[in-house]
Biopython code that builds the backbone (N, CA, C, O; Angstrom):
import numpy as np
from Bio.PDB.StructureBuilder import StructureBuilder

atoms = [
    (1, "MET", "N", (-146.781, -41.121, 20.978)),
    (1, "MET", "CA", (-147.792, -42.070, 20.565)),
    (1, "MET", "C", (-149.057, -41.311, 20.167)),
    (1, "MET", "O", (-149.487, -40.394, 20.866)),
    (2, "LEU", "N", (-149.647, -41.704, 19.039)),
    (2, "LEU", "CA", (-150.859, -41.049, 18.553)),
    (2, "LEU", "C", (-152.096, -41.575, 19.262)),
    (2, "LEU", "O", (-152.207, -42.761, 19.570)),
    (3, "LYS", "N", (-153.016, -40.664, 19.510)),
    (3, "LYS", "CA", (-154.306, -41.065, 20.076)),
    (3, "LYS", "C", (-155.138, -41.724, 18.988)),
    (3, "LYS", "O", (-154.813, -41.632, 17.805)),
    (4, "ALA", "N", (-156.201, -42.382, 19.391)),
    (4, "ALA", "CA", (-157.081, -43.070, 18.434)),
    (4, "ALA", "C", (-157.685, -42.087, 17.441)),
    (4, "ALA", "O", (-157.782, -42.401, 16.255)),
    (5, "SER", "N", (-158.091, -40.916, 17.892)),
    (5, "SER", "CA", (-158.691, -39.929, 16.989)),
    (5, "SER", "C", (-157.666, -39.391, 15.996)),
    (5, "SER", "O", (-157.996, -39.120, 14.841)),
    (6, "GLU", "N", (-156.418, -39.236, 16.448)),
    (6, "GLU", "CA", (-155.357, -38.782, 15.547)),
    (6, "GLU", "C", (-155.030, -39.851, 14.504)),
    (6, "GLU", "O", (-154.766, -39.539, 13.343)),
    (7, "LYS", "N", (-155.052, -41.119, 14.933)),
    (7, "LYS", "CA", (-154.826, -42.216, 13.985)),
    (7, "LYS", "C", (-155.915, -42.251, 12.925)),
    (7, "LYS", "O", (-155.638, -42.509, 11.754)),
    (8, "LEU", "N", (-157.150, -41.993, 13.332)),
    (8, "LEU", "CA", (-158.258, -41.968, 12.384)),
    (8, "LEU", "C", (-158.086, -40.835, 11.378)),
    (8, "LEU", "O", (-158.336, -41.026, 10.188)),
    (9, "ILE", "N", (-157.670, -39.680, 11.831)),
    (9, "ILE", "CA", (-157.448, -38.537, 10.933)),
    (9, "ILE", "C", (-156.331, -38.850, 9.954)),
    (9, "ILE", "O", (-156.460, -38.571, 8.762)),
    (10, "VAL", "N", (-155.239, -39.424, 10.433)),
    (10, "VAL", "CA", (-154.117, -39.785, 9.555)),
    (10, "VAL", "C", (-154.572, -40.823, 8.529)),
    (10, "VAL", "O", (-154.230, -40.727, 7.350)),
    (11, "PHE", "N", (-155.335, -41.804, 8.974)),
    (11, "PHE", "CA", (-155.852, -42.827, 8.061)),
    (11, "PHE", "C", (-156.745, -42.209, 6.994)),
    (11, "PHE", "O", (-156.627, -42.564, 5.821)),
    (12, "CYS", "N", (-157.630, -41.301, 7.366)),
    (12, "CYS", "CA", (-158.531, -40.650, 6.402)),
    (12, "CYS", "C", (-157.747, -39.832, 5.383)),
    (12, "CYS", "O", (-158.027, -39.903, 4.186)),
    (13, "ILE", "N", (-156.776, -39.061, 5.841)),
    (13, "ILE", "CA", (-155.953, -38.252, 4.927)),
    (13, "ILE", "C", (-155.192, -39.154, 3.962)),
    (13, "ILE", "O", (-155.141, -38.894, 2.760)),
    (14, "PHE", "N", (-154.600, -40.224, 4.507)),
    (14, "PHE", "CA", (-153.863, -41.177, 3.675)),
    (14, "PHE", "C", (-154.787, -41.816, 2.637)),
    (14, "PHE", "O", (-154.402, -41.965, 1.477)),
    (15, "SER", "N", (-155.990, -42.192, 3.039)),
    (15, "SER", "CA", (-156.966, -42.808, 2.126)),
    (15, "SER", "C", (-157.355, -41.857, 1.012)),
    (15, "SER", "O", (-157.451, -42.267, -0.145)),
    (16, "ILE", "N", (-157.578, -40.602, 1.339)),
    (16, "ILE", "CA", (-157.947, -39.598, 0.328)),
    (16, "ILE", "C", (-156.814, -39.421, -0.671)),
    (16, "ILE", "O", (-157.054, -39.339, -1.876)),
    (17, "ILE", "N", (-155.596, -39.362, -0.184)),
    (17, "ILE", "CA", (-154.441, -39.218, -1.081)),
    (17, "ILE", "C", (-154.342, -40.423, -2.018)),
    (17, "ILE", "O", (-154.110, -40.257, -3.215)),
    (18, "ILE", "N", (-154.515, -41.620, -1.487)),
    (18, "ILE", "CA", (-154.466, -42.838, -2.309)),
    (18, "ILE", "C", (-155.549, -42.803, -3.386)),
    (18, "ILE", "O", (-155.280, -43.140, -4.539)),
    (19, "LEU", "N", (-156.769, -42.401, -3.027)),
    (19, "LEU", "CA", (-157.867, -42.333, -4.003)),
    (19, "LEU", "C", (-157.569, -41.317, -5.105)),
    (19, "LEU", "O", (-157.820, -41.589, -6.279)),
    (20, "LEU", "N", (-157.041, -40.159, -4.738)),
    (20, "LEU", "CA", (-156.721, -39.137, -5.743)),
    (20, "LEU", "C", (-155.613, -39.610, -6.682)),
    (20, "LEU", "O", (-155.715, -39.442, -7.897)),
    (21, "VAL", "N", (-154.575, -40.190, -6.134)),
    (21, "VAL", "CA", (-153.466, -40.676, -6.961)),
    (21, "VAL", "C", (-153.924, -41.807, -7.872)),
    (21, "VAL", "O", (-153.566, -41.835, -9.049)),
    (22, "SER", "N", (-154.711, -42.741, -7.341)),
    (22, "SER", "CA", (-155.162, -43.859, -8.168)),
    (22, "SER", "C", (-156.104, -43.386, -9.271)),
    (22, "SER", "O", (-156.065, -43.925, -10.377)),
    (23, "GLY", "N", (-156.945, -42.395, -8.998)),
    (23, "GLY", "CA", (-157.824, -41.853, -10.036)),
    (23, "GLY", "C", (-157.036, -41.195, -11.153)),
    (23, "GLY", "O", (-157.342, -41.380, -12.331)),
    (24, "ALA", "N", (-156.025, -40.430, -10.785)),
    (24, "ALA", "CA", (-155.187, -39.776, -11.790)),
    (24, "ALA", "C", (-154.416, -40.804, -12.615)),
    (24, "ALA", "O", (-154.316, -40.670, -13.834)),
    (25, "LEU", "N", (-153.875, -41.823, -11.960)),
    (25, "LEU", "CA", (-153.139, -42.861, -12.683)),
    (25, "LEU", "C", (-154.043, -43.635, -13.627)),
    (25, "LEU", "O", (-153.656, -43.933, -14.757)),
    (26, "TYR", "N", (-155.249, -43.963, -13.170)),
    (26, "TYR", "CA", (-156.203, -44.690, -14.009)),
    (26, "TYR", "C", (-156.484, -43.914, -15.292)),
    (26, "TYR", "O", (-156.456, -44.487, -16.381)),
    (27, "GLN", "N", (-156.754, -42.620, -15.171)),
    (27, "GLN", "CA", (-157.062, -41.830, -16.356)),
    (27, "GLN", "C", (-155.845, -41.669, -17.257)),
    (27, "GLN", "O", (-155.988, -41.607, -18.479)),
    (28, "HIS", "N", (-154.667, -41.600, -16.683)),
    (28, "HIS", "CA", (-153.460, -41.423, -17.484)),
    (28, "HIS", "C", (-153.007, -42.724, -18.140)),
    (28, "HIS", "O", (-152.651, -42.730, -19.319)),
    (29, "LEU", "N", (-153.017, -43.813, -17.399)),
    (29, "LEU", "CA", (-152.465, -45.073, -17.895)),
    (29, "LEU", "C", (-153.375, -45.818, -18.860)),
    (29, "LEU", "O", (-152.920, -46.725, -19.556)),
    (30, "THR", "N", (-154.654, -45.453, -18.915)),
    (30, "THR", "CA", (-155.568, -46.136, -19.831)),
    (30, "THR", "C", (-155.931, -45.270, -21.033)),
    (30, "THR", "O", (-156.914, -45.551, -21.718)),
    (31, "SER", "N", (-155.155, -44.225, -21.299)),
    (31, "SER", "CA", (-155.433, -43.324, -22.424)),
    (31, "SER", "C", (-155.290, -44.040, -23.754)),
    (31, "SER", "O", (-154.455, -44.931, -23.909)),
    (32, "ASP", "N", (-156.119, -43.639, -24.717)),
    (32, "ASP", "CA", (-156.104, -44.244, -26.042)),
    (32, "ASP", "C", (-156.731, -43.260, -27.026)),
    (32, "ASP", "O", (-157.356, -42.280, -26.622)),
    (33, "VAL", "N", (-156.563, -43.523, -28.288)),
    (33, "VAL", "CA", (-157.230, -42.757, -29.348)),
    (33, "VAL", "C", (-158.145, -43.723, -30.080)),
    (33, "VAL", "O", (-157.728, -44.817, -30.461)),
    (34, "ALA", "N", (-159.394, -43.316, -30.276)),
    (34, "ALA", "CA", (-160.371, -44.160, -30.965)),
    (34, "ALA", "C", (-160.958, -43.381, -32.131)),
    (34, "ALA", "O", (-161.280, -42.199, -32.005)),
    (35, "ILE", "N", (-161.093, -44.051, -33.261)),
    (35, "ILE", "CA", (-161.790, -43.468, -34.410)),
    (35, "ILE", "C", (-163.178, -44.085, -34.413)),
    (35, "ILE", "O", (-163.330, -45.302, -34.523)),
    (36, "ILE", "N", (-164.192, -43.232, -34.291)),
    (36, "ILE", "CA", (-165.553, -43.733, -34.131)),
    (36, "ILE", "C", (-166.483, -43.149, -35.185)),
    (36, "ILE", "O", (-166.229, -42.082, -35.745)),
    (37, "LYS", "N", (-167.560, -43.873, -35.436)),
    (37, "LYS", "CA", (-168.670, -43.379, -36.236)),
    (37, "LYS", "C", (-169.902, -43.470, -35.332)),
    (37, "LYS", "O", (-170.295, -44.561, -34.917)),
    (38, "VAL", "N", (-170.504, -42.328, -35.033)),
    (38, "VAL", "CA", (-171.612, -42.274, -34.090)),
    (38, "VAL", "C", (-172.859, -42.886, -34.724)),
    (38, "VAL", "O", (-173.340, -42.409, -35.752)),
    (39, "ALA", "N", (-173.375, -43.943, -34.105)),
    (39, "ALA", "CA", (-174.614, -44.569, -34.577)),
    (39, "ALA", "C", (-175.817, -43.891, -33.930)),
    (39, "ALA", "O", (-176.807, -43.591, -34.598)),
    (40, "SER", "N", (-175.719, -43.653, -32.619)),
    (40, "SER", "CA", (-176.768, -42.934, -31.895)),
    (40, "SER", "C", (-176.195, -42.463, -30.575)),
    (40, "SER", "O", (-175.073, -42.809, -30.207)),
    (41, "LYS", "N", (-176.978, -41.675, -29.876)),
    (41, "LYS", "CA", (-176.541, -41.182, -28.574)),
    (41, "LYS", "C", (-177.761, -40.920, -27.708)),
    (41, "LYS", "O", (-178.858, -40.671, -28.208)),
    (42, "GLU", "N", (-177.546, -40.983, -26.383)),
    (42, "GLU", "CA", (-178.648, -40.713, -25.467)),
    (42, "GLU", "C", (-178.120, -40.270, -24.115)),
    (42, "GLU", "O", (-176.966, -40.517, -23.768)),
    (43, "ARG", "N", (-178.983, -39.613, -23.362)),
    (43, "ARG", "CA", (-178.658, -39.172, -22.016)),
    (43, "ARG", "C", (-179.352, -40.110, -21.037)),
    (43, "ARG", "O", (-180.551, -40.363, -21.150)),
    (44, "VAL", "N", (-178.590, -40.623, -20.077)),
    (44, "VAL", "CA", (-179.128, -41.546, -19.082)),
    (44, "VAL", "C", (-179.087, -40.860, -17.730)),
    (44, "VAL", "O", (-178.039, -40.372, -17.307)),
    (45, "GLN", "N", (-180.229, -40.823, -17.049)),
    (45, "GLN", "CA", (-180.286, -40.178, -15.746)),
    (45, "GLN", "C", (-180.555, -41.220, -14.671)),
    (45, "GLN", "O", (-181.408, -42.093, -14.831)),
    (46, "ASP", "N", (-179.809, -41.113, -13.566)),
    (46, "ASP", "CA", (-179.962, -42.015, -12.436)),
    (46, "ASP", "C", (-180.009, -41.179, -11.167)),
    (46, "ASP", "O", (-178.972, -40.734, -10.675)),
    (47, "LYS", "N", (-181.190, -40.967, -10.642)),
    (47, "LYS", "CA", (-181.405, -40.153, -9.442)),
    (47, "LYS", "C", (-180.835, -38.758, -9.637)),
    (47, "LYS", "O", (-181.385, -37.967, -10.403)),
    (48, "ASP", "N", (-179.727, -38.443, -8.948)),
    (48, "ASP", "CA", (-179.168, -37.087, -8.974)),
    (48, "ASP", "C", (-178.147, -36.860, -10.085)),
    (48, "ASP", "O", (-177.762, -35.718, -10.335)),
    (49, "SER", "N", (-177.705, -37.910, -10.749)),
    (49, "SER", "CA", (-176.645, -37.751, -11.742)),
    (49, "SER", "C", (-177.115, -38.223, -13.118)),
    (49, "SER", "O", (-178.082, -38.973, -13.248)),
    (50, "SER", "N", (-176.412, -37.766, -14.113)),
    (50, "SER", "CA", (-176.695, -38.225, -15.467)),
    (50, "SER", "C", (-175.381, -38.350, -16.226)),
    (50, "SER", "O", (-174.368, -37.758, -15.854)),
    (51, "LYS", "N", (-175.423, -39.127, -17.287)),
    (51, "LYS", "CA", (-174.262, -39.245, -18.159)),
    (51, "LYS", "C", (-174.757, -39.405, -19.580)),
    (51, "LYS", "O", (-175.898, -39.801, -19.822)),
    (52, "TYR", "N", (-173.896, -39.096, -20.494)),
    (52, "TYR", "CA", (-174.210, -39.226, -21.910)),
    (52, "TYR", "C", (-173.582, -40.510, -22.429)),
    (52, "TYR", "O", (-172.423, -40.804, -22.137)),
    (53, "LEU", "N", (-174.341, -41.267, -23.193)),
    (53, "LEU", "CA", (-173.822, -42.464, -23.846)),
    (53, "LEU", "C", (-173.767, -42.224, -25.340)),
    (53, "LEU", "O", (-174.696, -41.662, -25.921)),
    (54, "VAL", "N", (-172.683, -42.647, -25.960)),
    (54, "VAL", "CA", (-172.494, -42.512, -27.398)),
    (54, "VAL", "C", (-172.307, -43.923, -27.951)),
    (54, "VAL", "O", (-171.350, -44.617, -27.608)),
    (55, "PHE", "N", (-173.232, -44.332, -28.806)),
    (55, "PHE", "CA", (-173.204, -45.666, -29.396)),
    (55, "PHE", "C", (-172.498, -45.598, -30.742)),
    (55, "PHE", "O", (-172.806, -44.744, -31.573)),
    (56, "THR", "N", (-171.550, -46.504, -30.951)),
    (56, "THR", "CA", (-170.843, -46.577, -32.221)),
    (56, "THR", "C", (-171.065, -47.972, -32.806)),
    (56, "THR", "O", (-171.767, -48.799, -32.226)),
    (57, "GLU", "N", (-170.459, -48.210, -33.952)),
    (57, "GLU", "CA", (-170.611, -49.511, -34.594)),
    (57, "GLU", "C", (-169.946, -50.631, -33.785)),
    (57, "GLU", "O", (-170.373, -51.784, -33.855)),
    (58, "LYS", "N", (-168.901, -50.293, -33.017)),
    (58, "LYS", "CA", (-168.130, -51.320, -32.320)),
    (58, "LYS", "C", (-168.271, -51.287, -30.805)),
    (58, "LYS", "O", (-168.070, -52.309, -30.149)),
    (59, "GLU", "N", (-168.609, -50.142, -30.240)),
    (59, "GLU", "CA", (-168.509, -49.992, -28.794)),
    (59, "GLU", "C", (-169.412, -48.854, -28.323)),
    (59, "GLU", "O", (-169.793, -47.979, -29.101)),
    (60, "VAL", "N", (-169.742, -48.884, -27.050)),
    (60, "VAL", "CA", (-170.476, -47.794, -26.425)),
    (60, "VAL", "C", (-169.498, -47.020, -25.555)),
    (60, "VAL", "O", (-168.716, -47.615, -24.813)),
    (61, "PHE", "N", (-169.539, -45.690, -25.644)),
    (61, "PHE", "CA", (-168.691, -44.828, -24.834)),
    (61, "PHE", "C", (-169.574, -43.978, -23.937)),
    (61, "PHE", "O", (-170.740, -43.733, -24.247)),
    (62, "GLU", "N", (-169.010, -43.531, -22.822)),
    (62, "GLU", "CA", (-169.706, -42.533, -22.026)),
    (62, "GLU", "C", (-169.008, -41.199, -22.226)),
    (62, "GLU", "O", (-167.841, -41.134, -22.611)),
    (63, "ASN", "N", (-169.741, -40.158, -21.957)),
    (63, "ASN", "CA", (-169.200, -38.806, -22.066)),
    (63, "ASN", "C", (-169.562, -38.102, -20.768)),
    (63, "ASN", "O", (-170.666, -37.579, -20.617)),
    (64, "THR", "N", (-168.617, -38.096, -19.832)),
    (64, "THR", "CA", (-168.828, -37.441, -18.545)),
    (64, "THR", "C", (-167.635, -36.549, -18.234)),
    (64, "THR", "O", (-166.558, -36.711, -18.807)),
    (65, "ASP", "N", (-167.835, -35.614, -17.328)),
    (65, "ASP", "CA", (-166.741, -34.746, -16.919)),
    (65, "ASP", "C", (-165.650, -35.569, -16.256)),
    (65, "ASP", "O", (-165.923, -36.602, -15.644)),
    (66, "ALA", "N", (-164.410, -35.106, -16.381)),
    (66, "ALA", "CA", (-163.265, -35.835, -15.837)),
    (66, "ALA", "C", (-162.354, -34.854, -15.112)),
    (66, "ALA", "O", (-161.671, -34.047, -15.743)),
    (67, "LEU", "N", (-162.347, -34.926, -13.789)),
    (67, "LEU", "CA", (-161.592, -33.996, -12.961)),
    (67, "LEU", "C", (-160.110, -33.972, -13.313)),
    (67, "LEU", "O", (-159.537, -32.897, -13.494)),
    (68, "PHE", "N", (-159.479, -35.146, -13.414)),
    (68, "PHE", "CA", (-158.039, -35.187, -13.641)),
    (68, "PHE", "C", (-157.646, -34.857, -15.075)),
    (68, "PHE", "O", (-156.463, -34.666, -15.355)),
    (69, "ARG", "N", (-158.598, -34.788, -15.978)),
    (69, "ARG", "CA", (-158.350, -34.361, -17.354)),
    (69, "ARG", "C", (-158.786, -32.915, -17.554)),
    (69, "ARG", "O", (-158.682, -32.374, -18.655)),
    (70, "LEU", "N", (-159.269, -32.298, -16.492)),
    (70, "LEU", "CA", (-159.790, -30.935, -16.539)),
    (70, "LEU", "C", (-160.858, -30.803, -17.623)),
    (70, "LEU", "O", (-160.917, -29.799, -18.334)),
    (71, "LYS", "N", (-161.683, -31.811, -17.735)),
    (71, "LYS", "CA", (-162.770, -31.825, -18.716)),
    (71, "LYS", "C", (-164.077, -31.551, -17.978)),
    (71, "LYS", "O", (-164.551, -32.366, -17.186)),
    (72, "PHE", "N", (-164.638, -30.391, -18.259)),
    (72, "PHE", "CA", (-165.878, -29.989, -17.610)),
    (72, "PHE", "C", (-166.918, -29.560, -18.641)),
    (72, "PHE", "O", (-167.848, -28.820, -18.321)),
    (73, "ASP", "N", (-166.757, -30.026, -19.877)),
    (73, "ASP", "CA", (-167.648, -29.596, -20.963)),
    (73, "ASP", "C", (-168.332, -30.774, -21.650)),
    (73, "ASP", "O", (-168.499, -30.768, -22.870)),
    (74, "SER", "N", (-168.726, -31.779, -20.879)),
    (74, "SER", "CA", (-169.313, -32.971, -21.493)),
    (74, "SER", "C", (-170.600, -32.647, -22.255)),
    (74, "SER", "O", (-170.890, -33.286, -23.266)),
    (75, "SER", "N", (-171.366, -31.676, -21.791)),
    (75, "SER", "CA", (-172.588, -31.296, -22.515)),
    (75, "SER", "C", (-172.257, -30.687, -23.874)),
    (75, "SER", "O", (-172.934, -30.962, -24.864)),
    (76, "ASP", "N", (-171.216, -29.862, -23.919)),
    (76, "ASP", "CA", (-170.807, -29.262, -25.195)),
    (76, "ASP", "C", (-170.289, -30.321, -26.167)),
    (76, "ASP", "O", (-170.602, -30.286, -27.357)),
    (77, "LEU", "N", (-169.501, -31.254, -25.657)),
    (77, "LEU", "CA", (-168.996, -32.330, -26.514)),
    (77, "LEU", "C", (-170.145, -33.178, -27.040)),
    (77, "LEU", "O", (-170.161, -33.550, -28.214)),
    (78, "TYR", "N", (-171.097, -33.479, -26.183)),
    (78, "TYR", "CA", (-172.266, -34.273, -26.584)),
    (78, "TYR", "C", (-173.046, -33.575, -27.703)),
    (78, "TYR", "O", (-173.483, -34.222, -28.655)),
    (79, "ALA", "N", (-173.216, -32.272, -27.586)),
    (79, "ALA", "CA", (-173.949, -31.511, -28.610)),
    (79, "ALA", "C", (-173.183, -31.476, -29.931)),
    (79, "ALA", "O", (-173.786, -31.402, -31.001)),
    (80, "LYS", "N", (-171.873, -31.530, -29.855)),
    (80, "LYS", "CA", (-171.029, -31.458, -31.062)),
    (80, "LYS", "C", (-171.047, -32.748, -31.874)),
    (80, "LYS", "O", (-170.801, -32.718, -33.080)),
    (81, "LEU", "N", (-171.335, -33.880, -31.235)),
    (81, "LEU", "CA", (-171.329, -35.170, -31.921)),
    (81, "LEU", "C", (-172.641, -35.376, -32.676)),
    (81, "LEU", "O", (-173.721, -35.302, -32.091)),
    (82, "ASN", "N", (-172.537, -35.631, -33.959)),
    (82, "ASN", "CA", (-173.722, -35.859, -34.793)),
    (82, "ASN", "C", (-173.825, -37.325, -35.182)),
    (82, "ASN", "O", (-172.822, -37.973, -35.482)),
    (83, "GLU", "N", (-175.049, -37.837, -35.173)),
    (83, "GLU", "CA", (-175.260, -39.212, -35.609)),
    (83, "GLU", "C", (-174.808, -39.363, -37.056)),
    (83, "GLU", "O", (-175.131, -38.537, -37.909)),
    (84, "GLY", "N", (-174.062, -40.421, -37.319)),
    (84, "GLY", "CA", (-173.509, -40.649, -38.648)),
    (84, "GLY", "C", (-172.156, -39.990, -38.860)),
    (84, "GLY", "O", (-171.485, -40.261, -39.856)),
    (85, "GLY", "N", (-171.747, -39.126, -37.933)),
    (85, "GLY", "CA", (-170.462, -38.437, -38.062)),
    (85, "GLY", "C", (-169.297, -39.314, -37.637)),
    (85, "GLY", "O", (-169.441, -40.195, -36.789)),
    (86, "LYS", "N", (-168.127, -39.059, -38.246)),
    (86, "LYS", "CA", (-166.899, -39.785, -37.898)),
    (86, "LYS", "C", (-165.992, -38.847, -37.118)),
    (86, "LYS", "O", (-165.847, -37.675, -37.463)),
    (87, "TYR", "N", (-165.381, -39.381, -36.057)),
    (87, "TYR", "CA", (-164.570, -38.564, -35.163)),
    (87, "TYR", "C", (-163.334, -39.326, -34.708)),
    (87, "TYR", "O", (-163.348, -40.550, -34.577)),
    (88, "THR", "N", (-162.265, -38.572, -34.469)),
    (88, "THR", "CA", (-161.093, -39.098, -33.787)),
    (88, "THR", "C", (-161.193, -38.591, -32.363)),
    (88, "THR", "O", (-161.266, -37.384, -32.134)),
    (89, "CYS", "N", (-161.198, -39.519, -31.393)),
    (89, "CYS", "CA", (-161.451, -39.153, -30.000)),
    (89, "CYS", "C", (-160.342, -39.632, -29.073)),
    (89, "CYS", "O", (-159.828, -40.742, -29.214)),
    (90, "ASP", "N", (-159.988, -38.781, -28.131)),
    (90, "ASP", "CA", (-159.142, -39.197, -27.019)),
    (90, "ASP", "C", (-160.061, -39.813, -25.978)),
    (90, "ASP", "O", (-161.064, -39.213, -25.593)),
    (91, "VAL", "N", (-159.718, -41.009, -25.525)),
    (91, "VAL", "CA", (-160.556, -41.733, -24.570)),
    (91, "VAL", "C", (-159.667, -42.291, -23.459)),
    (91, "VAL", "O", (-158.446, -42.360, -23.600)),
    (92, "TYR", "N", (-160.289, -42.680, -22.371)),
    (92, "TYR", "CA", (-159.586, -43.404, -21.326)),
    (92, "TYR", "C", (-160.556, -44.367, -20.664)),
    (92, "TYR", "O", (-161.774, -44.226, -20.774)),
    (93, "GLY", "N", (-159.995, -45.339, -19.981)),
    (93, "GLY", "CA", (-160.818, -46.269, -19.222)),
    (93, "GLY", "C", (-160.908, -47.635, -19.853)),
    (93, "GLY", "O", (-160.253, -47.933, -20.851)),
    (94, "TRP", "N", (-161.745, -48.461, -19.236)),
    (94, "TRP", "CA", (-161.989, -49.813, -19.697)),
    (94, "TRP", "C", (-163.481, -50.035, -19.853)),
    (94, "TRP", "O", (-164.287, -49.396, -19.176)),
    (95, "ARG", "N", (-163.840, -50.932, -20.737)),
    (95, "ARG", "CA", (-165.226, -51.366, -20.872)),
    (95, "ARG", "C", (-165.378, -52.622, -20.030)),
    (95, "ARG", "O", (-164.821, -53.669, -20.361)),
    (96, "ILE", "N", (-166.132, -52.519, -18.943)),
    (96, "ILE", "CA", (-166.399, -53.659, -18.081)),
    (96, "ILE", "C", (-167.913, -53.805, -17.994)),
    (96, "ILE", "O", (-168.577, -53.087, -17.246)),
    (97, "SER", "N", (-168.444, -54.739, -18.762)),
    (97, "SER", "CA", (-169.893, -54.908, -18.876)),
    (97, "SER", "C", (-170.555, -55.183, -17.533)),
    (97, "SER", "O", (-171.623, -54.642, -17.247)),
    (98, "PHE", "N", (-169.934, -56.015, -16.707)),
    (98, "PHE", "CA", (-170.526, -56.422, -15.436)),
    (98, "PHE", "C", (-170.837, -55.211, -14.542)),
    (98, "PHE", "O", (-171.832, -55.210, -13.818)),
    (99, "PHE", "N", (-169.982, -54.185, -14.598)),
    (99, "PHE", "CA", (-170.172, -52.989, -13.781)),
    (99, "PHE", "C", (-170.779, -51.827, -14.568)),
    (99, "PHE", "O", (-170.868, -50.713, -14.052)),
    (100, "SER", "N", (-171.196, -52.076, -15.813)),
    (100, "SER", "CA", (-171.713, -51.018, -16.697)),
    (100, "SER", "C", (-170.727, -49.857, -16.813)),
    (100, "SER", "O", (-171.115, -48.689, -16.789)),
    (101, "MET", "N", (-169.449, -50.201, -16.940)),
    (101, "MET", "CA", (-168.402, -49.190, -17.123)),
    (101, "MET", "C", (-168.071, -49.077, -18.611)),
    (101, "MET", "O", (-167.982, -50.076, -19.324)),
    (102, "TYR", "N", (-167.892, -47.838, -19.057)),
    (102, "TYR", "CA", (-167.562, -47.561, -20.445)),
    (102, "TYR", "C", (-166.306, -46.701, -20.490)),
    (102, "TYR", "O", (-165.979, -46.007, -19.528)),
    (103, "ARG", "N", (-165.613, -46.756, -21.614)),
    (103, "ARG", "CA", (-164.511, -45.818, -21.801)),
    (103, "ARG", "C", (-165.112, -44.418, -21.960)),
    (103, "ARG", "O", (-166.180, -44.258, -22.550)),
    (104, "ASN", "N", (-164.422, -43.417, -21.433)),
    (104, "ASN", "CA", (-164.925, -42.049, -21.429)),
    (104, "ASN", "C", (-164.294, -41.242, -22.567)),
    (104, "ASN", "O", (-163.082, -41.286, -22.777)),
    (105, "LEU", "N", (-165.130, -40.514, -23.287)),
    (105, "LEU", "CA", (-164.638, -39.601, -24.320)),
    (105, "LEU", "C", (-164.113, -38.345, -23.652)),
    (105, "LEU", "O", (-164.811, -37.732, -22.844)),
    (106, "VAL", "N", (-162.888, -37.955, -23.982)),
    (106, "VAL", "CA", (-162.298, -36.746, -23.414)),
    (106, "VAL", "C", (-162.445, -35.594, -24.398)),
    (106, "VAL", "O", (-162.873, -34.502, -24.025)),
    (107, "SER", "N", (-162.092, -35.840, -25.646)),
    (107, "SER", "CA", (-162.234, -34.826, -26.699)),
    (107, "SER", "C", (-162.403, -35.540, -28.030)),
    (107, "SER", "O", (-161.924, -36.659, -28.210)),
    (108, "CYS", "N", (-163.087, -34.887, -28.958)),
    (108, "CYS", "CA", (-163.323, -35.476, -30.276)),
    (108, "CYS", "C", (-163.130, -34.410, -31.349)),
    (108, "CYS", "O", (-163.506, -33.250, -31.180)),
    (109, "THR", "N", (-162.536, -34.837, -32.446)),
    (109, "THR", "CA", (-162.347, -33.984, -33.611)),
    (109, "THR", "C", (-162.984, -34.672, -34.804)),
    (109, "THR", "O", (-162.740, -35.850, -35.064)),
    (110, "GLU", "N", (-163.796, -33.927, -35.517)),
    (110, "GLU", "CA", (-164.498, -34.527, -36.669)),
    (110, "GLU", "C", (-163.509, -34.868, -37.770)),
    (110, "GLU", "O", (-162.592, -34.102, -38.064)),
    (111, "VAL", "N", (-163.714, -36.037, -38.373)),
    (111, "VAL", "CA", (-162.912, -36.493, -39.501)),
    (111, "VAL", "C", (-163.667, -36.111, -40.770)),
    (111, "VAL", "O", (-164.804, -36.535, -40.973)),
    (112, "LYS", "N", (-163.045, -35.326, -41.601)),
    (112, "LYS", "CA", (-163.699, -34.862, -42.840)),
    (112, "LYS", "C", (-163.604, -35.886, -43.920)),
    (112, "LYS", "O", (-164.098, -35.665, -45.026)),
]
sb = StructureBuilder()
sb.init_structure("model")
sb.init_model(0)
sb.init_chain("A")
sb.init_seg("    ")
for serial, (resi, resn, name, xyz) in enumerate(atoms, 1):
    if name == "N":
        sb.init_residue(resn, " ", resi, " ")
    sb.init_atom(name, np.array(xyz, "f"), 0.0, 1.0, " ", f" {name:<3s}", serial, name[0])
structure = sb.get_structure()
């Protein structure tokens, strides 16, 4: 029989595993390709964190690092996007206005 402290440790480990698996599934199962034309972009800072927003004619995207996509270059991607430019982008996620959630740009290639 497990002690209460051992049960708590097992519960915490199980919870962490569930969170990691669900995060990976979310990023994988909501993948899409979007063709965008950048209207404008801005950096939004909230206390200790910041994210980049990219405004297009149809939708707003965020550009943040993504652990399960091994994307750690959101600043470089943000610098590469030019206002008025057209891009084919790999994205994931959902746009949920109530929670201020945006689809995340993973990579973008300029359309000539």
